[in-house]
N, C-alpha and C positions, 0 to 999 in steps of 0.2 A: 515583520514589516519588510516589504520589498523596497529596494532603492529604485525609484523611477527616474530614468535618464531624461525624460521629457520635462519633468517639473524640478528635478535636481534635489528631491527630497524623498524620504521613506514614506510609503503609503501606510495609512492608519485608518482602519474602518472602511476600506475600499477592497472590492473583490480583486484578487490577483489574476484570476482566470480570464483570459481574453474574451471568451464567449459571454461570461457572466457580465463583464464590464460593458460589452457591446449591447447587452440586453438590460442595461440599468442596474446591474448588481446581483440579479438572481437568475440562476440557470440550473436546470436539472442535472447537468454534468459538472458543476462547480465543485463537487467534493462533499465529503462527510466530515463533520467536525466533532471531536470527542475528547475525552480524557484517558490517560493510561489506565485508570481503574476501570473505566467502562469497556475499553478495548480488551483488557485482561479478562473480564467477565465474558465477553463475546468469544474470544479465542478459546478459552477453557471450555466453553459450551461446545465449540465445534469439535474439540477433542473428546468430550464426553457428553454427547447430546442426550438430554433427558426427554421422555415423552411428555407430551402436553405443554411444553414450554419452547417457544422459539422455533428454531429450525431443527428438523429431525435428522437421523443418521443418514437417511436416503438422499436428503437435500445436500448434506455436507459432502457425501460421496460424489454427487452429480456436480457440485460446484468446483471440485478439484479435477475434473476431467478436462483434458485438452479438447477444444471444440473447433480448432482450425485446421485439422488434418495435418498434411505435411508442410503447411505454410509456416514460414519463420518470421518473426518469433512466435512460438507456440503460445496459444491463449486459451483460457477457460472462462467460466462464469465467475467474474471478479478476481479469480486467481489464475496465475500461471507458474509453470515450473520456474524455480529460482535460477537465474543465470549463474553459471559457474558451478553448478552442482551436478552430481550424478543422478539422472532421472530415477534410478533404482532406490535412492535415498528418500524420495517422496517429500522433498522440501518445495513448498509453494510460496509465493509472494504476492502481495497487493501493495503497489506504490501509490503514493499521493503526489499531487502536483507540487506542493511546496518541499518535497524531499522526504516526506515520511514513508515508512515502510512497515508492513506486518508480514511476518513469516509464520508459517505453520507446517508441522510435520506430523501428521497422525501416526506414521510408522514409528517415529521416535518419541511420540507423546510429548512434543515440545513446541512452544511458540515463543516469539520475540517481537517486540515493538520498538521502533526507533522514531522518535518525534524530533523533527529538525525543521529548519527554515532556510532552505538554500537560497532563497530569493533576497536575503538581507544585503548580500553584496553583489548580486546580479544573477543572470540565468545560466551561467556556464555549468554544465552538468558533470563534467569529468571529476572534479574533486569530491563531489557528494557520491558519485558512483563508486569511487574508490572506498569511500567511508562506509557506504552501505555493504559493499562486498566484504570488507574487513569485519564489520559488525556481524554479518551473517555467518561468516566463517568461524568467529568466536562463539556465537550463540549455538551453533549446530555442530561444533567440533566433536 
């Protein structure tokens, strides 16, 4: 639940994303919602794609490629190189609006998920950025 300064209360059952709110609560970019168990299944599949189910190995490889050339920050299809990591380590991240993060490293055969709600106390990003970076450092040490 996000603290809404306009109403002086925490939002419940309301879209946090500005675009979704503007459009009445539904928007194609408002995010994906899931559980740790489902994300674990998805990320494990990305590490070990099976034929005939879901995304194949070619799609996984394509999704991890940087598509923005020399522009910074580097971005790919859903994933981008994890900030603060050596590109040769092959650690990629996908962040969510409320502070969530998913990391994957096919090179290390490892993934990690952090489910958070940065919006409970406000929209200041720095504290959560520090937490995400510390979590990623521990998960991929």
